[in-house]
N, C-alpha and C positions, 0 to 999 in steps of 0.2 A: 797775201800780205801781212805783214805783222805790224800792229799797232801797240804802241808803248805809251802807257798813261798812269797817272796817279790812282784814279778811282775810274771803275767800269761800274755803271748802271744798267742793271738789265730789266727794262719795264718803262713806261712813261705814263703811269697814273699818278694819283695824288701822292702816293709814297715816295717813288721815283723823283719825281719834280720837285718835291720839298726838300728831298735829300741832296739832291744836285744843288739847287739853290745855296743851300748851307754850306756845303763842301766846296763850292767855287771860291769861296772866300780864303781858301787856303791851296787848293790843288787844281789841276787840269781835269776836267770829267768828260767822259764819253758816254752817252746814253744811246743804249741799242734797244729797238723795238721793232716786233715783228710785223706789224700793219702801220697804218699812218700815226703820226704822233697823237693825235686825239682821240684815238680809237683805244680805250680802256673800259674796265668795269667802272671807275670813277666817273666816266662820261654818261653812264647810264644810272647812276643813283639819282633816285628821285627826292627821297625823304629829305636828308639834312645832317648837320654835325651836333650832336651833342653837348654842350656846355652850360655850366651855371652863372645865369647872366640876370636873372631877376632876384628882386628883393625878397621874395616869399622863397628861393630855393638856397641850399647851401651844398658844401661839398660832401659832407656826410650823406646828404639824402642820395645825392648821384652814386655814390659809393655804394651806398646799401642797394639801391635798384639794381645796380650792374652785378653784384654778387648774387642777389637774390635770382636774378635772371640767370645766371651762370652754374645755379645748383650744386653749389659746395665746392667747385673746381677751380675758380678764379683764384689767380696770385694776387694777394690782397695789396701788396706793393706796386705791382704793375697797373692796377686798377686807380689806386690813389694817384699815382703818377701823372696818367692821362688826365683825370679828372681834374687836378690842381693846375695841370698846363691850359687847358682846354681855353680859358678867358684869353690868354695871351695869344694863343693860336688864331681864334677869331679874330682879333685884332690886327693880327699880321697879314691875314687873308685879306682884310678890309683894306689894309694900307696898299697892298699890291695891287688893288683894284675889283676884288669881288664885291659884287652886287647883290648883298642879301635882301630879301623882303623886309620892309618896314611898316609900321602903322602910321596913321595919320600924322602922330605927334612927333614923328621921325625916328621913335625907337624901334629895336629890331621885332619884328614878328615873332615870337616863339612858339612851336607849335607844342602839342604832346601827342606822345605815342605810346605803343603798347608798353607796358612794364615800367613805364616812367610815372612816378608821384608828382612831378611838377612839368609844366609848360616850359622846356629848355632847348627845343630843337630848333638852330639856326637854320633858314631854308632860303631858297631863291627860287619862289613859288614852288613847281613840282618839277624843276631841273636843276636842282642845286649842284649835284655832280658836275653838268655841264659847264656851269658857270664858273666853279672852282678850277676845272680843268684848263678851261681857256684863259683865265688871270694866271694862273702858274706858266702857262706857255707863253703868256706875252712877256713875262718876268724872264723867262728863259732866254727869249730871242734878243734881250738887251745885255745878257752877259756874255762876252767874248770867251773865255776859257770853257765854257759848256759846247760841246758839239753833240748834236743829235742826229743819230742815222736812223731812218724810216725802212721798215721791210728788210731789217737784220734780224735773224732768227738764231739766238742761241742754242748751240746743241747740247754742249756739255761743259762743265766746270774743269778747269786745269788744276788738277792737284798732283800729290807724290807719285801716283801710278801713272801718270803721262810721262814723267821726267827720263830722260835718257841717262843710261848709266854711263859713268861713274856718278852721276849727280843724285841720282834717286835714291831718297833716304827711306828709312826703315821707322821713322820715328813715330811714337804711339800718338803723338798731335798731327793730326793731318792740317795742310795750308790750302788755302786757295788764291792763285796767281792770274786770275782771270777765266777767259772762257774761249772754246772754239764758236765762231758765229757765221752761219749760213747768211751769205749776200743772195737774199732771193731773185732780185733783178737780173744780177750779173751771173747767178749759178757757180760761184765760188765761195770758199769758206776761209775765212780771215782769222788769224790768232790775235786775241786781244790779250796783252800781258799788262797786268795791273798790280798796283800795291794792294787795294782794298776792292773788293766786288761786293755791291749790293744787289739782292735779287728782290727785284719788286715786282713780279709778274701777274700778280693778280690772283683770280680764283680758278676753279675747276669744273664749274657748274654744267660744261658740255660734256662730260662723263655722264650726265643723266640725259635720258629722253626727253623730259619736259625740264626747262630751265628759264631763268630770267636773264642767265646771263649772256653777253654777246658771243660770237663765234671765236672770239681770240682767247676763251677762257677754257683752256684744254689742260690746265694743270702743269703747266711746263717747267715753272720753279719747283714744284714740289717733287716733281720726278727727277730733274737735273740734281738736287741737293740730294735725294735718296741714293741714286746711282752712285753721287760722289762720297756717301758714308755719312752725311749729316744725321745729326739724331732728330727724330720725326715722334710727335705727339699728338694725340686726340684726332686722328684722323676720321673717327667714326662718327665724330659730331659736324654732322651737314645739317645746315638749316634750310629747311624749306619755307619758301614764304607763302604764307596762308592764301593768299590773292593774287592770281596772274589771272589775266583776262582768258576765258574760256573761248576757244573757236572751234568750229566743227572738224577742221582741218588738222587739229592735235592729234587726231587718230591717224594721221599719215605719217609713218615712221620716219619720213625725211625730214619735219619739222625741227629746226633746232632752237629757236629761242621765243618764248612766251612773253608776252607784253606784260609788266609790272602795274599792279594798281597798289600804289604806294600805302605803306603803314599809315602814312598821315592822313588816309581817306577814313580809317577806323577811328584815328585821333581826332579828326574833325566832327565825328558823330554818325557816321555810316554804322549801319546795323548788317548783320549776317543772317539770312533769311533761307529757309527751305524753299521748295518750288511751290508750295501752298502758302507761302507767305509768313509762316511761322518762324518765329525768332528760336535760336537753342543754345545760344553760348551761356546763358543761365544755368544750363545743366553742367557744364564742365568748368566753371570757374566764376568766382564772386565778380570777378573784375570785367566778366563777359567780353566785349570785343577788344578791349584793352589788355587783356592776358599776354603774356608771353608769347612769341611767335610758336613755339613747339607745342603748347597747348591747344593754340587756335588751330594749328594747322591739324594736330591728330584728332581734334573735334569735328573738323571737315571731312578727314578722311573716313572718320568712324559713321558719321550721318550717311556719306556717299555709299558706303558699305551696305549699310542697313537699308537703304531706299533703292539701289540699284542705279541711282541716277548719275548722270556725269559732272554735274556741276551744282554749286550752291549760288544764291544771289548776294550781292553786296547792295544794301539800300542808301542811297545818298539823298532820296527826295524830300527828306524832311527840312532841307536847307533851301535858300532861293537861288534861283537861277543865277542871279549875279554873284552870290557868294561863291558858289561852285566853279563858275567861269573864273571868277579872280586868283582864286586859290590853285585850281587843277587846271590851268589852261592846256597843258600837254596832254593829259589824260582825257579831258573833255574832248579834244580834237581829233586824239586817236581813236575814241571810242565811236565817234561821229563817223569816222572813216568805214566803221564796221555797222553803221545805221543804229547805233547804240546812242541815245539822247540822256546822259547820266542825269540830268535835271529833271528828268520824267521817267526814266526808265529804270529798272534794276539791273544790275553789273552780274553778267554770269561770270563766275570765277572758281578756280581749282589751284591746289597748292602746287609748286615748283620748284625744283632745287635752285637755292638762291646763294648761301654763303657758307665757306667752309671755316669752321672755328678752329680746327688742329690746323697743324702744318710743321715748318721747321722750327725748332725748339731755339729760342734766343734769350739772352738775359736783360737786364733792363737798359743795356746800350745796343741792342740790337743784335748783338755777337752771337753768332751760331757755334756748335760744337767745332767747325772748321775754322782754325785761325785765319782772319783776314777775311772771311766771308761773313757778311751782314744780311740781314733779312727783315723787310718791313711791308705792312700791309697785309692783304689777306692770305698770303704765302706762309706767313709766320705765325709762331705760336708762342705768343708772349705771356700768356696766361691771362689776360685781359678777360677774355670771352668765356673761358671753362667751357662747360657743357651745352651753354646756349647763349648766343649774341643777344645783347640788349641794343634794341632799335637804333640806329644813327651813332652807335659807339664806333663803329669801323672807320669812318674818315678820321674822327678824333685820334684813334689808335695811330693811324699812319701817319697823321702829322708829328706827333709826338715823338713817335719812334724812329722817324726818319732823322728828325733833328738831332736826338741822343745818339743814332748810328753815326752821324758825321762829326759830332764832338768828339766820340771815341775813335774814329777814323784819323782825324787829326792828330790825336795824342799818339798813335801807334805809328804814324809816319813820321813824326817830329823824333820819335824814340827809336827810330830804325827798327823797329819791330817787323816791317813788312819788308824785309830784303828779298828781293828776288833773284833764284838760284839760276844758275847757267844749265844749259841743256834742255830747255823748253821746246820740244819738236813742233814744227809747224802740222798742221793736217794733213793727213795721207788718204785720199779715197781710193779705196782697192776695189770699189763695186765696178762692174761690167756691164750691167743690164739696165736699160732704161725701163721704168715701170710704166708699161702703156695698158695693162689692164687695171684701170682704176676703180673697176666694179670690186676689184679684192680688197682696195683700201675702205671704200664707201661701206662695204658689206661687214667687214671686221669692225668699223666704228660704229655702224647701227647695232652690230650685236652687243657690243660694249655697253652702250647707252642703254638697251633694252634691259641687259642682265642687272645692271645696278637698279634701274629703275623699278623691276619687279622684285628683285630680291634683297635689295640694300635700301630700300627706301624709308617711307616714314614710319612703317609698322614691320618689324624684322623676327627672325626666327634662327635657331641653330641650322635647321634642315635647308632654309631659303641661302643662309650666308655660305654653308658648305657647296651648295650647289653652285654659287656664284664663284667660289674659288675654284672649283673644280673646271668650271667652263673657261675662267680666267686663265689658269693653266695653258690650257689647249691653245686659247688664242694667242696667248704670250708666245709661245714656241713658233707659231705662224707668222706673227710678226716679228720676231726676231730674225727668223731666215729672209723674211721680205726686205727687212732694213739693211741686212749685211751684203746682199745681193743687188739691191736698187740702187740706181743713182739718187742722190738727195733730192727732196721736194719738200715743200711747207707740210705737204699732206702726210708723208710718210714719218717725217718728223713728229706731228701732232697725235698721228695714231701711237706712235710707240711711247709717248708720254701718257697717252690716256688710259693705255693697258696697264701702267705701272700705277697710276693714280686709283684704278678700279682695285687693283691687288691691295693696296695700302688701307683703303676704306674699307674693303671686306674683310681683309685680315684683323685689322683693329678692331672692327665691330665684332668677331667672333670672340676676341680675347676679352673683352669685357663682359662680365657675367653679371650683369645686372640692367635695370632700367634707369637713366638717368638724362635729365635733359632732353636734347635730340636725339639719344639713343634710346629706342623703344624696340624691346624684344619680349614677344610672347613667352620665352622659355624663363626669362627672369623679371617678373612684373615689377619688383619693388627695387627702390635704392638700397645698396649694400654699403653703408658709410665704413663698416667694420674692415672691410676687404678692399673696396674699389673708391676710397676717397682720395684718388691720385690719379695723375696722368696715365694714359696708355702709349706707352715707348715702343719705337720701333726703330731699327738701324740695320742698314745694310753691310755685314762686315765681311763679303765675299768680294773684296776688292785688292 
């Protein structure tokens, strides 16, 4: 089936929904999401949104905190854009029904997190993402020209290389006219033809063995964009959250998602301790537990390597039980399910892959290197995060860049920049074999996740990265053959995307010959501002 629309949005997290609401003012919008509409990284974001809202805070302080965390690689213009737009976006969320936590006097309860010099985190207890997601979905349901299709998995973007002769052009500027989308329930592929397309597919944490990301975070947008020839950057900067809940079954290789113990817990006053009860963060940074995530994650990793232990502790017991239960009800109840009473017991924690700071390169309007293709949220590389994301800046970035992407789409549609060519073919399925041996898919997926965890994790080296790439090459060929021969399925599509992402992260990490932010390598222990104060670019030109 062919769908023709003004705008196609791929992904239903905060970035896609915010964009759709803005774009619906001037266009018809289709949103496709591979799971149900509320399943997204946004839905699992505990901490909140950073914004300058208190009298003792200002834009310059927030900008400086962001740039400091980014280790010299932030785009100052992008940082300033999101910081200055922050208060208006918070106001907009409140107006559509987002229920943020408040103090007794009715003012917003602003929390403090690592790397922030002021309390500026707007939150809804410890389920902020879920509250925002539900508010946006309620708003979406009220808008007639937004059509949301669940269980629709985008396969590939439609660009010049898909066009039929004689319409195929050899222009040096590539364009996007939609995507091929797999209808999971009906096992058919639909052709979505659009004037503008937004990638808002979220993260890639499932490429790692231990991650805080939900099962949907298989790097789909990164992979689709790379295959289509979009410019990518800074893929080596994968943020590991320092504190995910440790469970014994984490040693089970089939584990997919670790439970996040929010950054806000340390912001609330929790201390990191070794098994003997001693504190250790003072040895690594004067800010101790409030240091940026890369510093805290490496500190924990180093202490675990020295001791041979499998976890450290997070101690929140200096706070009263009522304070803890009120501020972190979700974390409290989740830990109680594991027989951990965080009002009395230390919380066992380990780092886990959490957020990709690199991605599809965009300008300040969210425009990628492919005309009519926009990107927002974790899949994008706007320059806001640099080499390390400041806590709670990601939701703010998604809101602001989605707004400006919609504004730019309106301009392009009105100026007929988005004219769709003739000759876009429907999907042709040439495969003949149904993949019955699910073990092949699950085994390849496990191998990818183990390779990245062991060789492209918190601490890297040239030897580890080269080993990762050699193994990725072999797995890539196996998956390529499997994909070409097999009937489409959600599992084979995710596997295809995961191996692309594994290659991008490993190759990008090998290119950067220094340690900066989230990229720490034993072969180049220091920052090299002379040669590497710049993004690491990658682009697929073999199309």
